[in-house]
C-alpha positions as CSV (number, residue, x, y, z in Angstrom):
1,M,-136.9,32.2,-81.5
2,D,-135.4,35.4,-81.0
3,I,-134.9,37.2,-84.0
4,R,-133.7,41.0,-85.5
5,P,-132.5,42.5,-89.0
6,Y,-128.8,43.0,-89.1
7,K,-126.4,44.2,-92.5
8,P,-123.1,42.9,-91.7
9,R,-121.9,42.9,-95.2
10,E,-122.9,45.8,-97.6
11,G,-125.8,45.4,-99.1
12,I,-127.2,42.0,-98.2
13,K,-129.5,41.7,-95.2
14,I,-129.2,38.8,-92.8
15,L,-131.4,37.8,-90.0
16,I,-129.5,37.2,-86.7
17,S,-130.6,34.6,-84.3
18,L,-129.3,33.8,-80.9
19,A,-127.1,31.3,-82.4
20,H,-123.6,31.6,-81.3
21,I,-120.8,29.4,-81.5
22,S,-117.1,29.6,-79.9
23,I,-113.9,29.6,-81.1
24,I,-110.5,28.9,-80.0
25,G,-107.5,30.7,-80.9
26,G,-107.0,34.2,-82.3
27,G,-104.5,33.3,-85.4
28,L,-104.6,33.7,-88.9
29,A,-107.5,30.6,-88.9
30,G,-109.4,31.8,-85.9
31,C,-109.9,35.5,-86.4
32,E,-111.2,34.7,-90.4
33,A,-113.3,32.1,-88.7
34,A,-114.6,34.2,-86.4
35,W,-115.4,37.0,-88.7
36,Q,-117.1,35.0,-91.6
37,A,-119.3,33.8,-88.9
38,A,-120.1,37.0,-87.2
39,E,-120.4,38.7,-91.0
40,R,-123.5,35.8,-91.3
41,G,-125.2,36.9,-88.1
42,V,-123.9,33.9,-85.9
43,G,-122.5,35.7,-82.3
44,V,-119.0,34.1,-81.8
45,T,-116.8,33.9,-78.6
46,L,-113.4,33.9,-79.7
47,Y,-111.1,33.0,-77.3
48,E,-107.3,33.8,-77.0
49,M,-104.7,33.0,-74.3
50,K,-102.3,35.7,-75.1
51,P,-101.3,38.2,-73.1
52,H,-101.6,36.1,-70.1
53,H,-99.5,32.3,-71.7
54,Y,-98.0,32.5,-74.9
55,S,-96.2,29.9,-77.0
56,P,-92.4,29.7,-77.6
57,A,-93.1,31.2,-80.9
58,H,-95.3,34.2,-79.9
59,Q,-94.1,37.3,-78.6
60,S,-97.1,40.4,-79.6
61,P,-100.8,40.3,-77.8
62,D,-102.6,41.3,-80.9
63,L,-104.7,38.7,-82.8
64,A,-103.4,37.1,-85.8
65,E,-99.9,37.2,-85.0
66,L,-97.2,36.5,-88.4
67,V,-94.4,34.4,-86.6
68,C,-92.5,33.5,-89.0
69,S,-91.9,35.1,-92.5
70,N,-93.8,38.4,-93.4
71,S,-94.5,37.1,-96.7
72,F,-97.8,35.6,-98.1
73,R,-95.5,34.3,-101.1
74,G,-96.5,34.6,-104.9
75,E,-99.2,36.9,-106.4
76,S,-99.4,35.9,-110.2
77,L,-102.1,33.0,-110.8
78,E,-99.1,31.1,-112.1
79,N,-98.8,29.6,-108.6
80,A,-101.4,28.3,-106.2
81,V,-101.1,30.5,-103.6
82,G,-101.6,33.6,-105.8
83,L,-104.7,31.5,-106.8
84,L,-105.6,31.0,-103.3
85,K,-105.5,35.0,-102.2
86,D,-107.1,35.8,-105.7
87,E,-110.1,33.2,-104.1
88,L,-110.1,34.9,-100.8
89,R,-110.6,38.1,-102.1
90,R,-113.4,37.5,-103.9
91,L,-115.0,35.7,-100.9
92,G,-114.8,38.7,-98.8
93,S,-111.9,37.5,-96.6
94,L,-110.8,39.5,-94.0
95,F,-107.0,38.1,-93.9
96,M,-106.6,39.4,-97.2
97,A,-108.1,42.9,-96.9
98,A,-105.5,43.1,-94.2
99,A,-103.1,42.0,-96.4
100,D,-103.8,44.2,-99.2
101,A,-104.0,47.5,-97.1
102,T,-100.7,46.4,-95.2
103,R,-98.6,45.8,-98.2
104,V,-94.7,46.1,-98.0
105,P,-92.6,45.6,-101.6
106,A,-91.7,41.9,-102.0
107,G,-91.4,42.0,-106.1
108,G,-93.9,39.3,-107.4
109,A,-95.4,38.8,-103.6
110,V,-97.3,39.7,-101.0
111,A,-95.5,40.8,-98.2
112,V,-97.1,42.9,-95.2
113,D,-96.0,45.3,-92.6
114,R,-96.5,42.7,-89.8
115,G,-97.2,44.9,-86.4
116,L,-99.8,46.6,-88.8
117,F,-101.6,43.3,-89.9
118,A,-101.8,42.3,-86.8
119,R,-103.2,45.6,-84.9
120,I,-105.8,45.7,-88.1
121,V,-107.0,42.6,-88.3
122,T,-107.6,42.8,-83.7
123,E,-109.7,46.2,-84.4
124,K,-111.5,44.6,-86.4
125,I,-112.3,41.7,-84.1
126,E,-112.3,43.8,-81.5
127,Q,-115.2,46.3,-83.2
128,H,-117.2,43.6,-84.8
129,P,-120.8,43.5,-82.7
130,L,-121.1,40.2,-82.7
131,I,-118.0,39.0,-81.8
132,T,-116.9,38.3,-78.0
133,L,-112.8,38.4,-77.6
134,V,-112.3,36.4,-74.4
135,R,-108.6,36.7,-73.4
136,Q,-108.2,33.3,-71.2
137,E,-106.1,30.1,-72.1
138,V,-109.4,27.4,-72.9
139,T,-108.6,23.9,-70.8
140,E,-112.4,22.2,-71.5
141,L,-113.9,22.4,-74.9
142,P,-117.3,23.9,-75.1
143,D,-120.4,22.7,-74.8
144,R,-121.5,24.2,-78.2
145,I,-120.7,24.5,-81.5
146,V,-116.8,25.2,-81.6
147,V,-114.0,25.8,-84.1
148,I,-110.5,24.7,-82.9
149,A,-108.4,26.9,-84.2
150,S,-105.1,26.6,-81.7
151,G,-102.5,26.3,-84.4
152,P,-99.3,24.5,-84.7
153,L,-98.5,25.2,-81.2
154,T,-101.5,24.2,-79.4
155,S,-101.3,24.3,-75.7
156,D,-100.5,21.0,-73.5
157,L,-103.8,21.6,-71.6
158,L,-106.2,21.8,-74.5
159,A,-104.2,19.0,-76.4
160,E,-105.2,16.2,-73.8
161,R,-108.9,17.6,-73.4
162,L,-108.6,17.0,-77.3
163,R,-106.5,13.2,-77.2
164,P,-109.8,11.3,-77.1
165,L,-111.7,12.9,-79.9
166,V,-107.9,12.6,-82.5
167,G,-105.9,10.1,-80.8
168,D,-102.3,10.1,-80.6
169,K,-100.8,13.9,-81.9
170,L,-98.4,14.3,-85.0
171,Y,-95.8,16.7,-85.2
172,F,-93.1,18.4,-87.1
173,Y,-90.5,21.2,-86.3
174,D,-91.3,24.5,-87.7
175,A,-88.1,27.2,-87.8
176,I,-88.2,30.7,-87.7
177,A,-85.8,32.9,-89.8
178,P,-84.2,35.9,-88.2
179,I,-84.7,40.0,-88.6
180,V,-81.8,42.4,-88.5
181,T,-82.5,46.7,-88.4
182,A,-81.8,48.1,-91.4
183,D,-79.6,50.8,-89.6
184,S,-77.4,48.1,-88.6
185,I,-76.6,46.8,-92.1
186,D,-73.6,48.0,-94.5
187,F,-75.0,49.5,-97.9
188,G,-71.9,49.9,-99.3
189,R,-71.4,46.1,-99.1
190,V,-75.3,45.0,-100.2
191,F,-77.4,45.8,-103.8
192,R,-80.8,46.3,-104.1
193,A,-82.4,44.2,-106.7
194,S,-85.3,41.8,-107.4
195,R,-84.2,38.7,-109.0
196,Y,-85.3,39.0,-113.2
197,G,-86.3,42.7,-112.1
198,K,-89.5,41.5,-111.0
199,G,-92.1,43.9,-109.0
200,D,-90.4,47.4,-108.8
201,G,-87.0,45.7,-109.8
202,D,-85.4,46.6,-106.5
203,D,-87.6,45.3,-103.4
204,Y,-84.9,43.3,-102.1
205,L,-81.4,43.9,-100.2
206,N,-78.9,41.3,-101.7
207,C,-75.9,40.3,-100.2
208,P,-73.2,38.5,-102.5
209,L,-70.8,36.2,-101.2
210,E,-67.8,34.5,-103.7
211,Q,-67.0,31.3,-104.0
212,A,-64.6,31.2,-100.6
213,E,-67.2,33.1,-98.6
214,Y,-69.7,30.6,-99.8
215,E,-67.8,27.4,-98.5
216,R,-66.8,29.1,-95.4
217,F,-70.1,30.1,-94.5
218,V,-71.8,26.8,-95.5
219,A,-69.2,25.1,-93.2
220,E,-69.9,27.2,-90.3
221,L,-73.5,26.4,-90.5
222,I,-73.2,22.8,-90.6
223,G,-70.7,23.2,-87.8
224,S,-72.7,25.3,-85.7
225,E,-74.5,24.8,-82.1
226,K,-77.4,23.7,-82.7
227,V,-80.7,23.8,-79.9
228,A,-81.2,20.2,-79.6
229,P,-84.8,18.8,-79.4
230,R,-86.4,17.5,-76.4
231,D,-85.6,13.7,-75.6
232,F,-89.5,12.7,-76.0
233,E,-89.3,14.8,-79.5
234,K,-88.4,13.0,-82.8
235,A,-86.7,16.0,-85.7
236,I,-89.2,16.0,-88.7
237,H,-89.3,18.6,-90.5
238,F,-91.5,20.2,-93.2
239,E,-89.7,20.7,-96.3
240,G,-91.2,24.0,-97.4
241,C,-89.4,25.3,-93.6
242,M,-86.7,23.4,-93.6
243,P,-83.7,25.1,-91.1
244,V,-80.8,26.3,-93.3
245,E,-78.0,24.5,-91.3
246,E,-80.2,21.3,-92.3
247,L,-79.9,22.1,-96.2
248,A,-76.4,23.4,-95.8
249,G,-75.7,19.6,-94.7
250,R,-77.4,17.9,-97.8
251,G,-74.2,18.8,-100.1
252,I,-72.1,22.2,-100.5
253,E,-74.3,23.5,-103.3
254,T,-77.6,22.6,-102.0
255,L,-78.0,26.0,-100.8
256,R,-76.9,28.0,-103.8
257,F,-80.1,26.5,-105.8
258,G,-82.3,27.2,-102.4
259,P,-82.3,30.4,-101.0
260,M,-78.6,31.1,-101.7
261,K,-79.7,31.3,-105.6
262,P,-77.6,33.6,-108.1
263,V,-79.6,33.9,-110.7
264,G,-81.3,36.8,-112.3
265,L,-79.8,39.0,-109.4
266,V,-76.7,40.8,-111.3
267,D,-74.7,42.7,-108.9
268,P,-74.9,46.2,-110.5
269,R,-71.1,47.2,-109.1
270,T,-69.6,44.2,-111.1
271,G,-71.9,43.6,-114.0
272,R,-72.4,40.0,-113.0
273,E,-74.0,37.2,-110.5
274,A,-72.1,36.5,-107.6
275,H,-71.6,33.2,-106.6
276,A,-74.3,32.8,-104.1
277,V,-76.7,35.6,-102.7
278,I,-78.6,36.1,-99.6
279,Q,-81.3,38.1,-99.7
280,L,-83.0,40.1,-97.2
281,R,-87.0,41.3,-97.4
282,Q,-88.4,44.6,-95.7
283,E,-90.4,44.0,-92.6
284,N,-92.2,47.0,-92.6
285,R,-93.5,49.4,-94.2
286,E,-90.9,52.2,-92.9
287,A,-88.0,49.8,-94.4
288,T,-86.7,50.2,-90.4
289,L,-86.5,45.7,-90.5
290,Y,-85.3,43.3,-92.9
291,N,-85.6,39.2,-92.7
292,L,-82.9,36.5,-94.1
293,V,-84.9,35.3,-96.9
294,G,-85.2,31.5,-96.1
295,F,-82.8,31.3,-93.5
296,Q,-85.2,29.8,-90.8
297,T,-82.7,28.4,-88.4
298,K,-82.3,26.4,-85.4
299,M,-79.0,27.2,-83.9
300,T,-78.5,28.6,-80.7
301,Y,-78.7,32.6,-80.1
302,P,-75.4,33.4,-79.9
303,E,-74.4,30.9,-82.8
304,Q,-77.0,33.1,-84.9
305,R,-75.3,36.3,-84.2
306,R,-71.8,34.7,-85.1
307,V,-72.6,33.1,-88.2
308,F,-75.0,35.3,-89.7
309,R,-72.2,38.3,-88.9
310,M,-70.1,37.2,-91.4
311,I,-72.5,37.7,-93.9
312,P,-71.0,40.3,-96.1
313,G,-73.3,43.6,-95.2
314,L,-74.2,41.8,-91.7
315,E,-70.8,42.3,-89.8
316,Q,-72.6,44.5,-87.6
317,A,-76.2,43.4,-88.0
318,E,-78.4,43.9,-85.1
319,F,-81.0,41.6,-84.8
320,A,-84.3,42.7,-83.6
321,R,-85.8,38.8,-83.8
322,L,-83.2,35.8,-83.8
323,G,-84.4,32.3,-85.1
324,S,-85.7,29.7,-83.4
325,L,-87.5,26.1,-83.1
326,H,-90.3,25.0,-81.9
327,R,-92.9,21.9,-82.5
328,N,-95.9,22.4,-85.0
329,T,-98.8,20.0,-83.7
330,F,-101.4,18.7,-86.4
331,I,-104.1,16.3,-86.3
332,N,-104.3,13.6,-88.8
333,A,-107.0,14.8,-90.8
334,P,-108.1,12.5,-93.7
335,A,-108.9,9.8,-90.5
336,L,-110.7,12.7,-88.6
337,L,-112.2,15.4,-90.9
338,E,-115.0,15.8,-93.4
339,P,-114.2,18.5,-96.5
340,S,-116.9,21.0,-94.0
341,Q,-114.4,20.7,-91.5
342,Q,-115.7,19.0,-89.1
343,L,-114.8,16.3,-86.4
344,K,-116.4,12.5,-87.7
345,A,-116.7,11.8,-84.1
346,E,-118.1,15.0,-82.7
347,P,-120.3,16.9,-86.0
348,R,-120.7,20.2,-83.6
349,I,-116.6,20.6,-83.7
350,F,-114.5,22.1,-86.3
351,C,-111.0,22.0,-86.9
352,A,-109.4,24.9,-89.0
353,G,-105.9,26.2,-89.4
354,Q,-102.7,24.2,-89.5
355,I,-104.2,21.6,-87.1
356,T,-105.5,20.1,-90.0
357,G,-102.6,19.7,-91.6
358,V,-102.3,22.6,-93.8
359,E,-99.4,24.8,-94.2
360,G,-99.1,28.5,-94.7
361,Y,-100.2,31.6,-93.7
362,V,-102.5,32.3,-96.7
363,E,-104.0,28.3,-96.9
364,S,-104.5,28.6,-92.5
365,A,-106.7,32.0,-93.6
366,A,-108.6,29.3,-96.1
367,S,-109.2,26.8,-93.9
368,G,-110.5,29.2,-91.3
369,F,-112.9,30.9,-94.0
370,L,-114.3,27.6,-94.7
371,A,-114.4,26.2,-90.8
372,G,-116.0,29.4,-89.8
373,V,-119.0,29.8,-92.2
374,N,-119.9,26.0,-92.4
375,A,-120.0,26.3,-88.6
376,A,-122.0,29.4,-89.0
377,R,-124.4,27.6,-91.4
378,L,-124.6,24.5,-88.8
379,A,-125.6,26.9,-86.0
380,L,-128.3,28.6,-88.4
381,G,-129.9,25.2,-89.6
382,Q,-128.0,25.9,-93.2
383,P,-126.6,22.9,-95.5
384,L,-122.8,22.8,-95.1
385,L,-120.4,23.4,-97.9
386,A,-118.0,21.8,-99.5
387,P,-115.8,24.1,-102.5
388,P,-115.4,22.6,-106.0
389,P,-112.2,20.2,-105.8
390,T,-111.1,22.3,-108.8
391,T,-110.6,25.5,-107.0
392,A,-107.8,26.5,-104.7
393,L,-109.6,25.8,-101.7
394,G,-111.3,22.9,-102.9
395,A,-108.2,21.1,-104.0
396,L,-106.4,22.3,-100.4
397,V,-109.2,20.9,-98.6
398,N,-109.6,17.7,-100.7
399,H,-106.2,17.1,-99.7
400,I,-106.5,17.2,-95.8
401,T,-109.6,15.1,-96.5
402,S,-108.7,12.4,-98.6
403,T,-105.0,11.7,-98.7
404,E,-104.0,8.0,-97.6
405,S,-104.2,8.7,-93.8
406,R,-101.0,6.8,-93.0
407,H,-99.0,9.1,-95.5
408,F,-100.9,11.9,-94.3
409,Q,-98.3,15.3,-94.0
410,P,-98.6,19.1,-93.6
411,M,-99.0,20.9,-97.6
412,N,-99.1,23.9,-98.7
413,V,-101.8,24.3,-101.6
414,N,-99.7,23.7,-105.3
415,Y,-101.5,22.6,-108.5
416,G,-100.4,19.5,-108.1
417,L,-103.3,18.8,-105.7
418,F,-105.9,20.1,-108.5
419,P,-108.0,17.7,-110.9
420,E,-106.8,17.4,-114.1
421,L,-108.0,19.1,-116.9
422,P,-109.9,17.2,-119.6
423,G,-108.1,16.5,-123.2
424,R,-104.2,17.2,-124.4
425,V,-103.0,20.4,-122.5
426,K,-99.7,22.1,-123.5
427,K,-97.1,22.2,-120.6
428,K,-96.8,25.5,-120.6
429,E,-100.7,26.7,-120.8
430,R,-101.8,24.0,-118.1
431,R,-101.7,26.2,-115.0
432,A,-103.1,29.3,-116.8
433,Q,-105.9,27.2,-117.8
434,L,-106.0,25.7,-114.2
435,A,-106.8,28.6,-113.0
436,Q,-109.2,29.7,-115.4
437,R,-111.4,26.8,-114.5
438,A,-110.8,27.4,-110.7
439,Q,-112.2,31.0,-111.0
440,A,-115.0,30.0,-113.6
441,D,-115.9,27.3,-111.0
442,L,-115.9,29.4,-107.5
443,Q,-118.0,32.6,-109.2
444,L,-120.9,29.7,-109.9
445,W,-120.5,27.9,-106.7
446,W,-120.3,31.1,-104.8
447,G,-123.1,32.9,-106.4
448,E,-125.1,29.5,-105.6
449,V,-124.0,29.6,-102.0
450,Q,-124.8,33.3,-101.7
451,G,-128.3,32.7,-103.4
452,T,-129.4,30.5,-100.2
453,E,-127.5,33.1,-97.6
454,G,-129.8,36.5,-99.2
C-alpha cells in the first residue's frame, strides 16, 4: 500500500494511504463529514449538485447554505444544543470554527452572517488537498465507502436508488422564515432589546403590538391564502419549525406564548411590555438584513407581503427573501442505522444529517462529524466509534438509533435524551450536572480515540 506522511491537524502526524471515500451532499453534514475524513488522511470526493440543480429551498451555489434561520440557537450549557456546540468545538469541528468566525449579535444565541459562513466553509473544502469537490447530481451510489448526506430535500433520482436499502420514505414539512431589508424598517416604531437584557441587551429589533393590533394580525394569519401541498403528500409539520399560521390557528393566545411572547421586553418609549412583540434578528454583519424570528410560513408570496406589512414598523418592508414550504425527507433510522451511522443492510454506506432524523443545523453538523470520522476509520481498517450516551453527541445518536421505530420522529438535541444522573439531584442543578458529566466523559473518550489516531 502506498503510504506517505501528512499533517492536516497541527501537531499530529498521520499516515495517508490510498483509502478513499465518497460523500453525497455539500450541506452542513456533508461538509463536516468530508473535513473530518480528510483530516484523518483519507481522500474524499464530495458531490454537490448545485449549481446545476437546486432544491426548492436553495438559492446559493455555495456549500453549507443555511436555508432557514441564521441562528444556531443558544450558547448556554443550560440548553443541550449549547452543550453540543461546546462538544463540537472540542472535537475540532469545521462547522463551529466557521460559526465562531462569522458571528453576528443575537443575545444568548449563536447566529451568523449566513453568506459569509457559507463562503468560509466552501473555501475550506475547496482548498483542502485531500478533498475533491465534484459539482454534479449523483444518481447512482458509488462503489466504495460512501456517506449519504443529501439532506432533507434528497433528489428524486437519488431517493429511488436508496429505496431498496431504506424502504418507504418518511417526511414532514419544513417552513422558512422571511427576511426584510434594514432600510425598509420604520425604526420610529420598533425598539432595540434582548429578552431580559441578554447578550449586549439590544441585539434584536422588536415590533410591539397592542391587543387590537395583535388580534387583527392573528385573524389575517389564519385567513390568509396558503400554498397547498401536492395531492400525494400529507402535511405533517415538525413542531420545532411550525408555520406561524398553523400556530395561530390553535388559539388566540398561542402566539403570545410562542414567537410573539412579550415577556422580558420592555419598550423604553412606554416603560412597559406590549401585548405582543415580533422580534427581528440581524442576518449579516453589516446589519442590512433582518429575519422575522419564529415566523416560518407557508402563506403564498402575495399574502406574506400583505400580512407581514401589517406588523408595526414593517409597513413598507422590502423582502430579501420570502418564506416557503418544502418537504423534509428522513429515513426510519432506528430500524436502519447502527450507532456508527452505518446502514445495517449495507455497512459500507453511512448516513448523516437530517436524512437520519436529527433536526437542526448543529445536530446535522454533529451527525456529519461522526459519519465522517467513522467512514475514514472504516477505510483505514480502524474500529468504529460510538460516543458515550452521556454526551450531547452520544445522546443524539442514541435517540436516532434506539427509539421505537414505529414512533420515530425527527428530534433536536435536548436534555430529555440524556441518561439520568445517579442519586437524587435537585431540579435546578440537573442540567448543570448533566453538562459537567458530559464534558468529563467526552474528554476521556476523545482522549482515548486520539491515542488510536496519533
